[in-house]
C-alpha positions as a printed NumPy array, in Angstrom:
array([[ 105.129, -154.272, -117.983],
       [ 103.413, -153.039, -121.298],
       [ 106.68 , -152.692, -123.321],
       [ 108.834, -156.222, -124.184],
       [ 112.35 , -153.994, -122.688],
       [ 112.77 , -152.678, -119.433],
       [ 114.891, -150.931, -118.081],
       [ 116.331, -151.604, -114.532],
       [ 115.243, -148.423, -112.766],
       [ 111.759, -149.889, -113.945],
       [ 112.109, -153.44 , -112.635],
       [ 113.321, -151.753, -109.228],
       [ 109.816, -150.305, -109.517],
       [ 108.343, -153.633, -110.369],
       [ 109.753, -155.671, -108.059],
       [ 109.742, -153.545, -104.821],
       [ 113.77 , -154.081, -104.694],
       [ 116.7  , -151.363, -104.835],
       [ 119.032, -150.876, -107.657],
       [ 121.95 , -153.112, -106.378],
       [ 119.538, -156.283, -105.927],
       [ 118.321, -155.934, -109.789],
       [ 122.62 , -155.745, -110.323],
       [ 123.099, -158.461, -108.393],
       [ 119.754, -161.086, -110.379],
       [ 121.682, -159.803, -113.987],
       [ 125.03 , -160.54 , -112.133],
       [ 124.288, -164.069, -111.029],
       [ 122.202, -164.659, -114.234],
       [ 119.146, -164.592, -112.161],
       [ 118.358, -162.528, -114.598],
       [ 118.933, -162.428, -118.304],
       [ 119.172, -158.946, -119.675],
       [ 121.094, -157.347, -122.216],
       [ 122.788, -154.729, -123.519],
       [ 122.534, -152.089, -126.393],
       [ 125.301, -149.386, -126.445],
       [ 125.788, -147.863, -123.293],
       [ 122.055, -149.341, -121.901],
       [ 120.573, -151.823, -120.087],
       [ 117.656, -153.842, -120.888],
       [ 115.433, -156.454, -119.43 ],
       [ 113.263, -158.772, -121.083],
       [ 109.517, -158.166, -119.383],
       [ 109.421, -161.708, -119.822],
       [ 112.268, -162.343, -118.223],
       [ 110.528, -160.525, -115.468],
       [ 107.456, -162.17 , -115.385],
       [ 109.367, -166.11 , -115.499],
       [ 111.817, -164.303, -112.249],
       [ 107.665, -163.632, -110.595],
       [ 106.657, -166.513, -110.895],
       [ 109.387, -169.053, -110.912],
       [ 109.793, -167.386, -107.056],
       [ 106.05 , -167.988, -106.622],
       [ 106.902, -171.351, -107.093],
       [ 109.743, -171.115, -104.525],
       [ 106.434, -169.684, -102.199],
       [ 109.018, -166.799, -101.953],
       [ 111.956, -168.735, -100.752],
       [ 115.467, -166.495, -100.883]])
């Protein structure tokens, strides 16, 4: 995760979840994102923050 912006595909690989789950996280604003043209990008820092928050919760869903 050295890039500042990640694609949805990169986030799915990082989080080991499916594309639908990533879009659900975006839709519920658990994972901030931005659009550039027609492309959806997620800041790498947002992915790290999401993981840290899930670790703080003990991985509870």
